[in-house]
C-alpha positions as CSV (number, residue, x, y, z in Angstrom):
1,X,0.0,0.1,0.0
2,X,1.0,3.5,-0.6
3,X,0.2,6.6,1.4
4,X,-2.9,8.4,0.0
5,X,-6.3,9.6,1.2
6,X,-7.7,6.2,0.9
7,X,-5.0,4.7,3.4
8,X,-4.9,7.5,6.1
9,X,-7.1,5.4,8.2
10,X,-4.6,2.7,8.3
11,X,-1.7,4.8,9.8
12,X,-0.9,4.2,13.5
13,X,-2.9,6.4,15.9
14,X,0.3,8.2,17.3
15,X,0.9,9.8,13.9
16,X,-0.9,13.1,13.4
17,X,-3.0,13.1,10.1
18,X,-5.3,15.8,8.7
19,X,-8.6,15.9,10.4
20,X,-10.2,18.5,8.1
21,X,-11.9,18.1,4.8
22,X,-9.3,18.3,2.0
23,X,-11.8,18.4,-0.8
24,X,-14.6,20.7,0.1
25,X,-12.9,24.0,-0.4
26,X,-10.6,25.6,-3.0
27,X,-6.9,26.5,-2.1
28,X,-6.1,29.9,-0.7
29,X,-2.5,29.7,-1.1
30,X,-0.4,29.3,-4.2
31,X,3.0,28.2,-3.5
32,X,5.8,28.6,-6.1
33,X,8.8,26.3,-5.5
34,X,7.4,22.8,-4.3
35,X,10.5,21.5,-2.7
36,X,11.3,19.7,0.4
37,X,11.8,22.8,2.4
38,X,8.2,24.3,1.9
39,X,6.7,21.1,2.6
40,X,8.4,20.7,6.0
41,X,8.0,24.3,6.8
42,X,5.3,26.7,5.6
43,X,3.0,23.7,4.5
44,X,3.0,22.6,8.1
45,X,2.2,26.0,9.5
46,X,-0.8,26.2,7.2
47,X,-1.7,22.6,8.1
48,X,-1.8,23.9,11.7
49,X,-4.2,26.7,10.8
50,X,-6.4,24.1,8.9
51,X,-6.6,22.0,11.8
52,X,-7.8,25.0,13.8
53,X,-10.8,25.2,11.4
54,X,-9.7,28.0,9.1
55,X,-10.3,26.5,5.6
56,X,-8.5,29.2,3.6
57,X,-4.9,27.9,4.0
58,X,-5.1,24.9,1.4
59,X,-2.2,25.2,-0.9
60,X,-2.0,24.8,-4.6
61,X,1.9,23.8,-4.8
62,X,3.6,24.6,-8.0
63,X,6.8,22.8,-9.0
64,X,8.7,25.1,-11.2
65,X,10.6,22.6,-13.2
66,X,10.2,19.1,-11.7
67,X,7.3,17.0,-12.9
68,X,8.7,13.9,-11.2
69,X,8.0,15.3,-7.8
70,X,4.7,16.7,-8.7
71,X,3.7,13.3,-10.3
72,X,4.7,11.5,-7.0
73,X,2.8,13.8,-4.9
74,X,-0.4,13.6,-7.0
75,X,-0.2,9.8,-6.8
76,X,-0.3,10.0,-3.1
77,X,-3.1,12.8,-3.2
78,X,-0.7,15.5,-1.9
79,X,0.1,13.5,1.3
80,X,3.5,12.8,2.7
81,X,5.1,12.1,6.0
82,X,7.5,14.2,7.8
83,X,9.9,12.8,10.5
84,X,10.6,15.5,13.1
85,X,13.8,14.3,15.0
86,X,16.2,15.9,17.4
87,X,17.4,15.5,20.9
88,X,14.1,15.4,22.3
89,X,13.0,12.3,20.1
90,X,11.4,11.4,17.1
91,X,7.9,11.8,15.9
92,X,6.1,11.5,12.4
93,X,3.4,13.7,11.1
94,X,1.3,13.7,7.8
95,X,0.4,17.3,6.9
96,X,-2.7,17.6,4.6
97,X,-2.4,21.3,3.3
98,X,-1.1,20.4,-0.3
99,X,-4.5,20.1,-2.1
100,X,-3.6,20.6,-5.7
101,X,-0.3,20.6,-7.8
102,X,1.0,21.8,-11.1
103,X,4.2,22.2,-12.8
104,X,5.1,25.8,-14.1
105,X,6.9,24.7,-17.2
106,X,4.2,22.5,-18.7
107,X,1.0,23.9,-16.9
108,X,1.7,27.6,-17.2
109,X,-1.9,28.6,-17.7
110,X,-3.2,26.5,-14.7
111,X,-0.6,28.4,-12.5
112,X,-1.6,31.8,-13.9
113,X,-5.3,31.1,-13.1
114,X,-4.5,29.7,-9.7
115,X,-2.9,33.1,-8.8
116,X,-6.1,34.7,-10.2
117,X,-8.5,32.4,-8.7
118,X,-11.2,34.3,-6.3
119,X,-10.2,31.8,-3.5
120,X,-6.5,32.7,-3.5
121,X,-5.4,35.0,-0.8
122,X,-1.5,34.4,-0.6
123,X,1.3,33.6,-3.0
124,X,4.4,32.2,-1.2
125,X,7.6,31.6,-3.0
126,X,10.6,29.3,-2.3
127,X,12.4,29.3,-5.8
128,X,16.0,29.8,-4.4
129,X,18.2,33.0,-4.7
130,X,18.8,32.2,-8.5
131,X,15.0,32.1,-9.2
132,X,14.2,35.8,-9.0
133,X,14.2,36.2,-12.8
134,X,12.1,38.2,-15.5
135,X,10.4,35.0,-16.3
136,X,9.1,34.6,-12.6
137,X,8.0,38.1,-12.6
138,X,6.0,37.6,-15.7
139,X,4.3,34.6,-14.3
140,X,3.2,36.4,-11.3
141,X,2.3,39.6,-13.4
142,X,0.0,37.6,-15.6
143,X,-2.0,36.1,-12.5
144,X,-2.1,39.5,-10.8
145,X,-3.3,41.3,-13.9
146,X,-6.2,38.8,-14.3
147,X,-7.2,39.4,-10.6
148,X,-7.1,43.1,-11.4
149,X,-9.1,42.9,-14.4
150,X,-11.7,40.7,-12.7
151,X,-12.0,43.2,-9.9
152,X,-11.0,40.7,-7.2
153,X,-9.2,41.7,-4.0
154,X,-5.4,42.1,-3.8
155,X,-3.3,39.3,-2.1
156,X,-0.3,39.0,0.0
157,X,2.8,37.9,-2.1
158,X,5.5,36.6,0.3
159,X,9.1,35.7,-0.7
160,X,10.6,33.0,1.6
161,X,13.9,32.8,0.0
162,X,17.5,33.8,1.4
163,X,17.5,37.2,0.0
164,X,17.9,40.3,2.2
165,X,14.8,42.4,1.7
166,X,13.2,39.7,-0.3
167,X,9.7,41.2,-0.3
168,X,11.0,44.6,-1.7
169,X,13.2,42.7,-4.3
170,X,10.1,40.7,-5.4
171,X,8.0,43.7,-5.4
172,X,10.5,45.6,-7.5
173,X,10.9,42.6,-9.9
174,X,7.2,42.4,-10.6
175,X,6.9,46.3,-11.2
176,X,9.8,46.0,-13.5
177,X,7.9,43.4,-15.5
178,X,4.9,45.8,-15.8
179,X,7.1,48.5,-17.1
180,X,8.9,46.4,-19.5
181,X,5.9,44.9,-21.2
182,X,5.6,48.0,-23.3
183,X,7.5,51.1,-22.5
184,X,5.3,53.4,-24.5
185,X,2.0,52.1,-22.7
186,X,2.9,51.4,-19.2
187,X,0.1,49.4,-17.4
188,X,-0.7,52.1,-15.0
189,X,-3.8,50.4,-13.8
190,X,-2.1,47.3,-12.7
191,X,0.7,49.3,-11.0
192,X,-1.7,51.5,-9.2
193,X,-3.8,48.2,-8.0
194,X,-0.6,46.5,-6.9
195,X,0.3,49.5,-4.8
196,X,-3.1,50.0,-3.4
197,X,-4.3,46.3,-2.8
198,X,-1.2,43.8,-2.7
199,X,1.4,43.4,-0.1
200,X,4.9,42.1,-0.5
201,X,6.3,41.5,3.1
202,X,9.9,40.6,3.7
203,X,10.2,37.4,5.6
204,X,12.8,35.0,7.0
205,X,12.3,31.3,7.3
206,X,14.5,28.8,9.2
207,X,14.4,25.1,9.4
208,X,17.0,22.6,8.3
209,X,15.4,20.1,5.7
210,X,17.7,17.9,3.9
211,X,16.8,16.4,0.6
212,X,14.8,13.3,0.7
213,X,16.8,9.9,0.9
214,X,16.1,6.2,0.6
215,X,16.9,5.9,4.2
216,X,14.0,8.4,5.2
217,X,11.6,6.6,2.9
218,X,12.5,3.2,4.6
219,X,11.9,4.8,8.0
220,X,8.6,6.2,6.9
221,X,7.5,2.9,5.6
222,X,8.3,1.3,9.0
223,X,6.6,3.9,11.0
224,X,3.6,4.4,8.8
225,X,3.0,0.7,7.5
226,X,2.8,2.1,4.0
227,X,5.1,3.3,1.3
228,X,5.6,7.0,1.1
229,X,7.8,8.2,-2.0
230,X,7.8,11.7,-0.7
231,X,8.7,11.4,2.8
232,X,10.9,14.1,4.5
233,X,13.1,14.5,7.7
234,X,13.5,17.7,9.6
235,X,14.4,19.1,13.0
236,X,12.1,20.1,15.8
237,X,13.2,23.9,15.5
238,X,11.5,26.2,13.0
239,X,11.2,29.8,12.8
240,X,9.4,32.1,10.5
241,X,9.6,35.8,10.9
242,X,7.4,37.9,8.6
243,X,6.9,41.6,8.2
244,X,3.6,43.0,9.4
245,X,2.4,43.9,5.9
246,X,-0.6,41.9,4.6
247,X,-3.2,42.5,2.1
248,X,-5.7,41.3,4.9
249,X,-4.2,42.8,8.1
250,X,-6.2,40.1,10.1
251,X,-3.7,37.6,8.9
252,X,-1.1,38.8,11.3
253,X,-3.1,37.5,14.5
254,X,-3.7,34.2,12.7
255,X,-0.1,33.6,11.8
256,X,1.1,34.5,15.4
257,X,-1.5,32.0,16.7
258,X,0.4,29.2,14.7
259,X,3.9,30.3,16.1
260,X,4.9,32.8,13.3
261,X,6.7,35.9,14.4
262,X,5.0,39.0,13.0
263,X,7.2,42.1,13.3
264,X,8.3,45.4,11.8
265,X,11.8,44.3,12.2
266,X,12.5,41.3,9.9
267,X,16.0,42.5,8.9
268,X,17.7,41.6,12.2
269,X,16.6,38.0,12.0
270,X,17.1,37.8,8.3
271,X,20.8,38.9,8.4
272,X,21.5,36.8,11.4
273,X,20.2,33.7,9.6
274,X,21.9,34.6,6.4
275,X,25.2,35.3,7.8
276,X,25.4,32.8,10.8
277,X,23.4,29.8,9.7
278,X,23.8,30.0,5.9
279,X,27.2,31.4,6.0
280,X,28.5,28.6,8.3
281,X,26.6,26.1,6.2
282,X,28.3,27.2,3.1
283,X,31.8,27.1,4.7
284,X,31.2,23.5,6.1
285,X,29.6,22.3,3.0
286,X,32.9,23.2,1.1
287,X,35.1,21.8,3.8
288,X,33.1,18.5,3.8
289,X,33.0,18.3,0.0
290,X,36.8,18.6,-0.1
291,X,37.5,16.4,3.0
292,X,35.0,13.6,1.9
293,X,32.7,14.3,4.9
294,X,29.3,13.6,3.4
295,X,27.0,15.5,5.9
296,X,26.9,18.6,7.8
297,X,26.7,16.5,11.1
298,X,30.0,14.8,9.9
299,X,31.8,18.1,9.8
300,X,30.4,19.8,13.0
301,X,31.2,16.5,14.8
302,X,34.9,17.1,14.4
303,X,36.3,19.4,17.1
304,X,38.6,21.7,14.9
305,X,35.6,22.5,12.5
306,X,33.2,23.0,15.3
307,X,35.6,25.5,16.9
308,X,36.2,27.1,13.5
309,X,32.5,27.6,13.1
310,X,32.0,28.9,16.6
311,X,34.7,31.6,16.0
312,X,33.5,32.4,12.7
313,X,30.1,33.4,13.9
314,X,31.3,34.9,17.3
315,X,34.2,36.9,16.1
316,X,33.6,37.8,12.3
317,X,29.9,37.7,12.0
318,X,28.0,38.6,15.3
319,X,29.8,42.0,15.9
320,X,27.8,43.4,13.0
321,X,24.4,41.9,13.7
322,X,21.4,43.7,15.2
323,X,19.9,40.5,16.5
324,X,20.5,40.8,20.3
325,X,20.3,37.2,21.3
326,X,22.9,36.2,18.8
327,X,25.1,34.2,21.2
328,X,22.2,31.9,22.3
329,X,21.3,31.7,18.4
330,X,25.0,30.8,17.6
331,X,25.0,28.0,20.2
332,X,21.6,26.6,19.1
333,X,22.8,26.6,15.6
334,X,25.9,24.4,16.5
335,X,23.5,22.0,18.4
336,X,21.2,21.9,15.3
337,X,24.1,21.1,13.0
338,X,25.0,18.1,15.0
339,X,21.5,16.6,14.9
340,X,22.2,12.9,13.7
341,X,18.9,12.5,12.1
342,X,19.6,15.4,9.7
343,X,21.7,13.7,7.0
344,X,22.2,17.2,5.3
345,X,24.4,16.6,2.2
346,X,27.3,18.9,1.9
347,X,26.9,18.7,-1.8
348,X,23.4,19.8,-1.5
349,X,24.4,22.8,0.3
350,X,27.4,23.6,-1.7
351,X,25.0,23.9,-4.7
352,X,24.8,27.4,-6.3
353,X,27.7,28.6,-4.1
354,X,28.4,31.5,-6.3
355,X,24.9,32.7,-5.7
356,X,25.1,32.3,-2.0
357,X,28.5,33.6,-1.1
358,X,27.9,37.4,-1.9
359,X,24.9,37.3,0.5
360,X,26.5,35.0,3.2
361,X,30.1,36.2,3.5
362,X,30.7,39.4,1.9
363,X,28.8,41.7,4.3
364,X,30.8,40.3,7.3
365,X,34.1,40.6,5.5
366,X,33.5,44.2,4.6
367,X,32.3,45.1,8.2
368,X,35.4,43.5,9.6
369,X,37.7,45.7,7.3
370,X,36.0,48.7,8.0
371,X,36.7,48.2,11.8
372,X,40.2,47.0,11.2
373,X,39.3,43.5,12.7
374,X,40.4,40.2,11.6
375,X,38.8,38.3,8.6
376,X,41.0,35.1,8.8
377,X,38.1,32.9,9.1
378,X,36.4,34.1,6.0
379,X,39.7,34.3,4.1
380,X,40.3,30.6,4.8
381,X,36.6,29.9,3.7
382,X,37.4,31.8,0.5
383,X,40.5,29.7,-0.1
384,X,38.5,26.5,0.5
385,X,35.9,27.7,-2.0
386,X,38.7,28.0,-4.6
387,X,39.9,24.5,-3.9
388,X,36.5,23.3,-4.2
389,X,36.3,24.2,-7.8
390,X,39.0,21.6,-8.5
391,X,36.1,19.0,-8.3
392,X,38.1,16.5,-6.7
393,X,38.3,15.7,-3.0
394,X,41.4,15.0,-1.0
395,X,40.8,11.2,-1.5
396,X,40.8,11.6,-5.2
397,X,37.2,11.1,-5.7
398,X,35.6,13.4,-8.3
399,X,32.4,15.5,-7.6
400,X,30.3,17.7,-9.8
401,X,29.9,21.4,-9.2
402,X,26.1,22.3,-9.4
403,X,26.4,25.8,-10.0
404,X,25.3,28.5,-12.7
405,X,28.9,29.4,-13.0
406,X,30.2,25.9,-12.9
407,X,32.2,26.2,-16.3
408,X,33.9,29.4,-15.4
409,X,34.7,28.1,-11.9
410,X,36.0,24.9,-13.0
411,X,38.1,26.6,-15.8
412,X,39.7,28.8,-12.9
413,X,40.0,25.7,-10.6
414,X,41.9,23.7,-13.0
415,X,44.9,25.9,-13.1
416,X,45.3,26.3,-9.3
417,X,47.8,23.5,-8.9
418,X,50.2,25.1,-11.4
419,X,49.4,28.8,-11.0
420,X,47.8,29.1,-7.5
421,X,48.3,32.7,-6.8
422,X,47.0,33.7,-10.3
423,X,44.0,31.7,-9.6
424,X,43.4,33.3,-6.3
425,X,43.7,36.7,-7.8
426,X,41.4,35.9,-10.8
427,X,38.7,34.5,-8.2
428,X,39.0,37.5,-6.0
429,X,38.6,39.9,-8.9
430,X,35.2,38.7,-9.6
431,X,32.7,41.3,-8.7
432,X,29.7,38.9,-9.2
433,X,31.2,37.1,-6.2
434,X,32.8,39.9,-4.1
435,X,31.1,43.0,-5.1
436,X,33.0,46.2,-6.2
437,X,34.7,47.1,-2.8
438,X,36.6,44.0,-2.0
439,X,38.3,43.1,-5.3
440,X,41.9,44.6,-5.2
441,X,41.9,44.9,-1.4
442,X,45.6,43.9,-0.8
443,X,45.4,42.5,2.9
444,X,42.4,40.4,2.1
445,X,44.0,39.1,-1.2
446,X,47.3,38.3,0.7
447,X,45.4,36.1,3.4
448,X,43.3,34.2,1.0
449,X,46.5,33.5,-1.1
450,X,48.2,32.3,2.1
451,X,45.4,30.0,3.1
452,X,45.2,28.6,-0.2
453,X,48.8,27.7,-0.3
454,X,48.3,26.0,3.0
455,X,45.3,24.0,1.8
456,X,47.0,22.8,-1.5
457,X,50.3,21.8,0.6
458,X,48.8,20.2,3.7
459,X,45.0,19.9,3.3
460,X,42.0,21.6,4.6
461,X,42.2,20.1,8.3
462,X,45.5,21.2,8.9
463,X,44.9,24.7,7.5
464,X,42.0,25.0,9.9
465,X,44.2,23.8,12.9
466,X,46.7,26.3,11.9
467,X,44.3,29.1,11.8
468,X,42.9,28.0,15.3
469,X,46.4,28.1,16.8
470,X,47.1,31.5,15.1
471,X,43.7,33.0,16.5
472,X,44.0,31.4,19.9
């Protein structure tokens, strides 16, 4: 048997399943980017609201490019199990908020009409940092224009991706699409309607959700007694911080009742997550890829890596954060990284590093430079990134670079054994990675060259140990 609406009754009583009608109402949320993260985060918040009797939070989930996942979810009536596991124990839950699914590349009209549906109140997005393209804006705009032309209410459009000021960026992207359609006849009616009736709140979401694995699917079958091809594993911790800016102001209290933090100050949480959690994740992922450690837990479980991460956050990131409880947040992150149930692949996290590093590392480096403070941890991380572009770990095993800049990075990396300093300078000259202020900074360049030489000569672990001894 496979998990579906027909087999829900057969699940053990200890597993929470949807107790609400999943067919009597139309979805109120369109979500773009139907990956593991959304299904183990926002979808579970909406599931909680549905359990509370508010039927407006069912989801029409849109896979942007992956028909295989959408097909699997459709075969299971949008149901999947989530293992929530940490030091407090393990429990399984089957959220039921996913009511409909589509694939944007093959069912574009269905997605546009879902955005324009009278029942739709929210659009949420987890399309990754690289997904904010004119094509995305055009997709949203087509649905929003249909709403405006039909005289329907405005909606809340919430970016949940790791971009600072994500709501503002998304709003600007959509408005640019309106203006670009025909510069001679700008769609002033749509622009006026967007400004008056729609909301683009900034938000920050936090939960570690590894990609699905056969081990999790096997564990799901044992726990549920049925097969589940879409099972996920996550941690107990979750956080959603969202700006108090909604098309329907009453949504603020509803979200707060489900544990969401609604605030006027998303930025302090957003920058702490990007620079502490995501910045540390990127550094560890690159270390793990090179040293042959497959998971984040494998990395943080090594004393010198754990010490490096603790110091990276405490000495070079935290001094520039406005989140006041950063020390407790740092310690909680290190505990979360070590969760043995979260087999979070270093290669998964290293994906799209060229898109992530400017967001995650650069602000801290520039702030340290401005204060005349040490940036050694980030310089070592930058050297590790260059070594990563070699595509070969220290045991001689090849790995693929899954990155939009993979070709140019690997071309750069290929020459680093014969011309290491030239390669470092070429990498650090790239404004797409380091902005305009950092390229040409002599002290930064010198330290990255130093650590890159140590890595090539002695390996990543020895270089980290040298840094810790130097910084003691």
